[in-house]
N, C-alpha and C positions, 0 to 999 in steps of 0.2 A: 504494500500500500504506500502511496506517495501523498504527502500532505504539504501544502504550501500555506504559510502563515504570513499575512500582511501586517506590518508594524509601521508606526509613525513616530517621528520625533516631535516632542512638544516642549514648551518652556516649563521649568519647575514651577509649582504652584506659588512659591514664595519669591519668585524672581521679580525684580523691579523692571518693569517694561515701560517703554514709551512709544507712543504712536508716531509713525513716520511722517515726513513732511507732506506727503500726498494724502494722508489720512486714509490709506488703503489697507494697512496692516501695521505690525509693530516693527520697530527698528531692530535690525539684526546686529546686535552689539556683542562684543567679546565678553562683556560682563554678565551676560545672560547665561544661566546654566540650563541645559536641556536634559531630557530624560525620555524613556519610552512611554508612550501613551499607556495609561494604567489599564484601560480595557483591553489593549493588545497583549498585556502580560497574561491575562486570563486565557486568551486565544493560544498563546505559545504553550502555556501550561497544559491546556486541554489536549493539544497535539502531542505533547510529551507523554501524557498519561495514556493516550491511545497507543503510542509506540511501546510503552511498557506492557500493555495488554496484548498487543499483537506484534511479536518479534518479527523483525525483517522490515518493519515500517520505517520509512525515511521522512525526516522533517526538515523542510527548507524554509527559510525566512527571506522576505523581500521587503525593501523599503524604497520609497520614492522621495527624493529631496536633494538638497545641496550636499557638498562634501562632508559636512558635519553629521549628516544623517546616517553615515556608516557606523556611527557609535552604537545606535540602537540595534543594528544587525549583529554587531559584535556581542552586545549584551545578551541577545537571544541565543547566540552560540554558547555564551557562558552559562546560560540556563540549561543547555543540553542539545540545542538544535544541531543538525548535522552539517548543513551548509548555509551560506548566506549570499544574497544578491542585492546589490545596490544600484538602482536606476538613478544615476546622478544627473541633476538638473542644474542649469546655470542660475536660475532664479532663486534667490534667498527669501523671497516674500511669500505671499499666499498662493498655494496651489489648489485650484478648484477640484472638487471630487471627480468630475468627469475626466479631467486630464490624468489624474492619478489612476483611476480605474482603467482608462484606455492604455496607459503604459504598462500596467500590470497584466492586463488581458493580452497585450501584444507579446509579452514574455511567456505567459502561461499557456497560450493557445495550443501549441503542438508538443507540450511536454507531458501530457497525459497524467495530470494529477487526479487522484481519486477524491480528495477533499481540499477545499480552499477555505481557510478561516480568516476572519477579520474581527477586530474588536467591535462592540456594538455601536460605538461612536468615538469621536475624537474629543479630547478634553479641551482643546483650544477653541475650536469653532462650534462644538456641540452638535455636529452633524453626523448622521449615520448613513450616508449615501453611497460610499465606495463599494461596500459589499453587494447591495442590490444592483448597482450599476455594473459591477464586474460580472455578476451572474447573467445579466441581460446581454452584455457584450459577448459572453461566451456561450449563450443559449443554454444555461444550466439552471436546474431548480435551486431555490434559495429559501432558507429559513432564517428569520431575524430574531433577535432577543432570545437566543438559545440558552436555556438554563439547565438542560439535561439532554444527554445523547447516549445512544446505545447502538453499537454496530453489529450487523450480521454479515459475516464474510461469506456465508453460504449463499445468501440471496443478493449479496452486494448492495445492501440497503442500510440506511441509518435512520433509527427512530429518534425523533426530536420532540422535546417539549419546549415551548416558547412562552414567555410571559406576555400576558395581555392585561388590559385594564381590569380593575376590580379584584386583583389577586388571583384571577383564573389563569389556567394554562391551556394553550392550544397544542394539540398533538398532531404530528405529521410523520409520514414515512417517505423518505426521499431515496431515489435510486442514485448510485454512483455514476458519474461524478456530480458533486453538489457543492454549493457555497453556503457557509453558515456564518452568521455574525454572533459572536459569543458575548453573553451577558456577564456583567460583574457578579461575583458571588458563586459562580458555577464550581469554582475550586479555590485553592489557596496557592497562588503563584510562588514557586520556590526561588530562593536566592541563588545567584550564580555561584557555582563551586569554584574553588581555587584552581583545580586541575582543568576545568573547562574554560576558565578565564585565561589561563596560560595558553591553552589551545587556541582560543579565539584571538589572542594577541598575535600569534604567529600564522594563523590560518588566513590564506588569501581569499578575499571575497571576489565574486564575479561582479565586475563593474561594467555597467552599460551606460554610455553617454547618451543623454536625451537633451539635445540642444533645441532651440526654438523650431527648427525645421521638422524635428521628430515628434514634437508635441502637438496633439490635436487642439483645435480651437476650443476655448472655454464655452460652456453652456450657461454659465452664470458669472456674475461680476460682483465684487464687493464694492458697494457704492461709497460707504463711509464707515470708518472705525473711530469711535470716540470714547472718552472716559465716562464712567457712570456719573450721572448728575446727582449732586447732593441735594436732598430735599428733606425738609422737616415739616411734618403736618401733625397737628394734634387738635384735640377738642376738650374743652373744659365744660364739665357738666355742672349746671347750677340748679339750685332748689333744695328742698329738704332731702334727707337721706333716702326716704322712700321714693321720692321723685327721681333722684339720681340713679338709684338702683333699678327702677323700672325702665328708665331711659337706656341704661347700660345693657340691660337684658334685651331690649328691643334691637339695639345695635348688633349685639352678638348673634341674634336670631336672623337678622337681615343678611349678615355675612355668612350664615350657615355654620357658625362656630358653636352654636348651642341649639339643641332641639327642645321642642315643647314637651 
């Protein structure tokens, strides 16, 4: 079985970031620390758990981004992935999901992967479109928000439970090959081991240059990026204690924070 896991590099949550001069994304400064997208860590871990359950499975990791994005591929190898691929772009700014999905699809199209995993969404733009777009480009079945999976090698199918609203789960059975977006909490991602980190340090990645001519045109555009506006709003309740209590209760009920 062959599994491809798509990972993304995002800024650390506590990194001090500044909006660029065009207000289209953040400034790519040397002071910003980057890491692997948290949801992608769950995807890598799920692939490694499948490899443990089915010996002979290979796990490859791919990332699209500038030269610094190779770091997250190395980290995935440190977690235990077998090989890594870096589709290197010249642009250090925002990469729209269609471009990313197209570049990954171009790489994966003739390599006969049984499963392709992505994280359920990216921490920086909070979008979860690369996985479904990738499935559409490759004409593969797709399950999003996967919280449980079970593989049958005899029928070459994967049973999937995906989270939906209200705490319910939707159950699916997909034939190989398939694309899954992995929900956080499906497992507990492991820390990279020392031996694997040493292997990752010396292991050569497959690097593919993706200049402007190789990138498909974007299907969406970031219009503007801005800092959150500071706002303060409050209400002072006046009257007797009973009147203020009744008014407060009405407000809570109107906001559906309190039931009758």
